[in-house]
C-alpha positions in Angstrom: 110.3 86.6 83.0 106.1 86.9 82.5 105.7 89.4 79.5 104.5 93.0 80.0 101.0 92.5 78.2 100.4 89.6 80.4 100.1 92.4 83.2 99.2 95.8 81.9 97.5 96.2 79.1 97.2 100.0 77.1 94.6 102.3 76.0 94.6 101.0 72.5 94.9 97.3 72.7 91.6 97.6 75.6 90.1 99.5 73.4 90.1 96.5 70.3 89.2 93.8 72.7 86.3 95.0 74.1 85.3 96.0 70.4 85.3 92.8 69.3 82.2 92.1 66.9 81.3 88.7 69.3 80.9 89.6 72.8 81.5 86.2 74.4 84.9 86.0 72.4 87.8 85.0 74.2 89.4 88.3 73.6 86.6 90.4 75.5 87.6 90.9 78.8 85.4 91.0 82.2 86.7 95.1 83.4 86.4 96.0 87.0 86.3 99.3 88.0 87.8 99.5 91.4 88.5 103.5 91.5 88.9 104.0 95.2 90.0 106.9 97.5 92.3 105.9 100.6 90.7 109.3 102.5 87.3 110.9 100.5 84.7 110.0 99.1 83.8 106.4 97.8 84.8 105.2 94.3 81.4 104.4 93.4 80.4 107.9 92.7 83.3 108.4 90.5 81.9 105.2 88.6 78.5 106.1 88.7 79.2 109.3 87.1 81.0 107.6 84.2 83.3 104.5 83.3 84.3 102.7 80.4 81.5 100.8 78.5 80.8 97.9 80.3 82.9 97.7 83.4 81.6 96.2 86.2 82.2 98.7 90.3 83.6 96.2 92.7 84.8 98.0 96.3 87.9 97.6 96.8 86.8 98.3 100.7 84.5 96.7 101.0 84.4 94.1 98.5 88.1 92.7 98.1 88.8 92.7 101.3 88.0 91.4 104.7 86.1 93.5 107.7 89.5 95.8 109.0 90.7 94.7 112.6 93.6 92.9 114.4 94.5 91.1 110.9 94.9 94.9 109.9 93.2 97.2 108.0 92.9 95.6 104.2 93.4 92.1 105.0 92.8 89.1 102.7 88.9 89.1 102.3 86.8 85.6 102.7 87.3 83.1 100.2 82.8 82.1 99.9 82.1 86.6 99.7 85.3 87.1 97.4 84.0 84.5 95.6 80.3 85.5 95.6 81.7 89.3 94.8 83.5 88.1 91.4 81.0 86.1 90.6 78.1 89.3 90.2 80.7 91.0 88.6 80.9 88.3 85.9 84.2 87.1 86.1 84.4 83.8 84.7 87.4 80.2 84.9 89.9 80.6 82.1 88.5 84.2 81.1 90.1 87.4 80.8 89.8 90.5 83.1 91.1 93.6 83.5 91.3 96.1 86.2 91.5 100.2 86.5 91.2 102.6 88.6 91.5 105.9 88.6 95.0 106.6 87.6 97.7 106.1 90.5 97.6 102.0 89.9 97.4 101.3 93.8 93.9 100.1 94.0 94.3 98.5 90.7 97.6 96.5 91.7 95.7 95.4 94.9 93.1 93.9 93.1 95.0 92.2 90.4 96.9 91.3 93.7 93.3 89.8 94.9 92.4 87.5 91.9 95.8 86.1 91.3 96.3 85.4 95.4 92.1 83.6 94.7 93.8 81.8 91.6 92.4 83.6 88.4 95.8 84.1 86.5 94.4 86.0 83.7 94.2 89.5 85.0 96.1 92.7 83.4 95.7 96.4 84.9 94.8 99.1 82.3 98.2 100.9 82.5 97.1 104.4 82.8 93.7 103.7 84.1 90.6 105.5 83.8 92.6 109.1 83.1 94.1 107.3 80.1 91.4 105.6 78.8 89.4 109.3 78.9 92.6 111.0 77.3 92.9 109.3 74.4 89.4 110.0 73.5 88.1 106.5 73.9 83.9 106.2 74.8 82.5 106.2 78.6 79.1 105.7 80.4 77.1 106.2 82.7 75.3 102.9 81.5 75.4 100.4 84.4 76.3 97.0 82.5 74.1 93.5 84.0 76.7 90.7 83.8 75.6 87.4 83.1 76.6 85.5 86.4 80.1 84.5 86.8 81.3 80.6 87.6 85.1 81.8 88.5 86.4 79.5 91.6 88.0 80.9 94.3 91.2 79.0 95.8 93.7 81.2 98.1 97.1 80.6 97.5 97.8 81.6 93.7 100.3 84.0 95.1 102.6 84.0 98.6 101.7 85.6 101.4 103.5 87.2 104.9 102.7 87.3 108.2 104.1 89.4 110.5 106.7 86.4 111.8 107.1 85.5 107.9 108.7 89.1 107.7 110.2 89.6 110.4 112.2 86.5 109.1 112.5 88.4 105.7 113.5 91.5 107.2 116.0 89.9 109.9 118.5 88.7 107.0 116.1 85.5 105.4 115.9 87.8 102.5 114.4 91.8 101.4 111.2 93.2 103.5 110.7 96.4 101.5 108.7 98.5 103.3 106.7 100.8 100.1 105.6 104.5 102.3 107.1 107.1 102.0 110.2 108.2 103.2 109.3 110.6 106.6 106.3 106.9 107.6 109.2 105.1 107.5 111.8 106.6 109.3 109.2 107.3 112.7 109.3 111.3 111.9 104.9 111.2 111.2 102.7 108.9 111.0 99.0 109.7 109.1 97.2 106.8 109.8 98.5 104.5 112.5 98.7 104.7 116.1 102.3 104.8 115.9 104.9 105.6 113.8 108.1 103.4 112.2 108.8 100.4 110.3 109.9 96.9 111.0 113.3 96.2 111.9 115.5 95.6 109.0 113.2 96.8 106.7 114.2 98.7 103.6 112.2 101.7 102.6 111.8 101.9 99.0 108.7 103.8 98.2 106.4 102.7 95.4 106.5 106.0 94.0 109.7 105.7 92.5 108.5 102.9 90.6 106.4 105.3 88.7 106.6 107.5 85.6 106.0 111.2 85.8 102.5 110.2 84.7 102.2 107.9 86.9 102.6 104.3 84.9 105.0 101.7 86.3 109.2 102.0 84.9 110.2 99.5 82.5 111.3 96.2 83.9 114.7 97.1 83.0 114.8 99.9 85.5 112.6 98.0 87.6 115.0 95.2 88.4 118.0 98.2 88.9 116.1 100.1 91.5 115.2 96.4 93.1 119.0 95.4 92.7 120.0 99.0 94.9 117.8 98.0 97.1 119.3 94.4 97.6 116.4 92.6 95.3 118.7 90.2 92.8 117.7 86.7 91.6 117.8 83.5 94.4 116.8 87.1 97.4 112.8 85.9 98.9 111.8 89.6 99.0 108.3 90.8 100.3 106.6 93.8 100.9 104.2 95.9 103.1 102.9 99.1 103.7 100.1 101.1 106.1 97.4 98.1 105.3 98.4 96.2 102.4 97.9 98.3 98.9 100.7 100.3 97.8 102.8 97.4 99.0 100.6 95.2 95.7 101.6 97.7 93.7 105.2 96.7 94.7 104.8 93.6 93.8 103.3 94.1 90.4 106.3 95.9 89.9 108.4 93.2 90.9 106.1 91.3 89.2 107.1 93.0 86.1 110.9 92.4 87.2 110.9 89.2 86.9 110.4 88.3 90.8 107.1 86.8 90.8 107.3 85.0 93.8 107.5 88.5 95.9 105.2 88.4 98.8 102.6 90.5 100.1 102.6 91.2 104.0 98.7 92.0 103.4 98.2 93.1 107.2 101.4 95.7 107.2 102.3 97.8 109.5 98.5 98.1 110.7 98.3 94.3 111.6 102.5 95.1 113.0 101.1 97.2 115.3 98.2 95.2 116.4 100.6 93.2 119.5 102.7 95.7 121.2 105.4 93.1 121.9 106.8 93.7 118.3 109.4 95.5 117.7 109.4 99.2 115.8 112.6 100.7 114.4 112.8 104.5 113.6 115.7 106.8 111.8 117.4 105.5 108.4 118.7 102.5 109.8 117.2 99.0 109.4 
């Protein structure tokens, strides 16, 4: 089971690492600001206003994901394009990275997942994100850094991915497929984004909001394991997760890693990709 500090980093620890007197020391991570909104002004505006010292902004929509289309709203990025983005942000082979967002953990989790999928294993999420950093009285700046170019090599396959066929097979009994959207969307009562409401037949609804405390931080591993067990996730059972477009589900994959399920797979295309084929079945209601 991975240690929490291999996946998450608290404000005090990160502040200590960034204060290292040797900027090139191994302890000083590359910090990526991935603040993002599903609807609303771009996260870059927040970054320009203020960010963690030394942090580089990376756009989740435009740089960490591919072009929306038949593969969904947030498909896998082109590996060569992703490598250019990460190198421009200063990401180096074997050097730690910390990602943070506006506090809900969703964008940071997708960034964490993307780097892990790309073969970069040393990446952590700042627990509580930018609000936790500010609340702790840590410094922020509007200065935009010019990091030395990184040398990371993107090698896809570091984390497992589901396509529609594999997701359907999990839901049909090969394992457990978690639908991590809000219950009304799962039941098909409302769909604010995609053209059809409902869920993948056989999927189990477990909103990712149930994995966090009142302050938006991920619960302890024991609590997560208990909640996942209630949804049928147990050692030896294959598990995958999907949402609307693969962002929220990455948060659940991070929670699954914290709970000890390091083989958890992400259906990157999620519901937005499932619906691109009208022959794929759609279920509604509380039954799977």
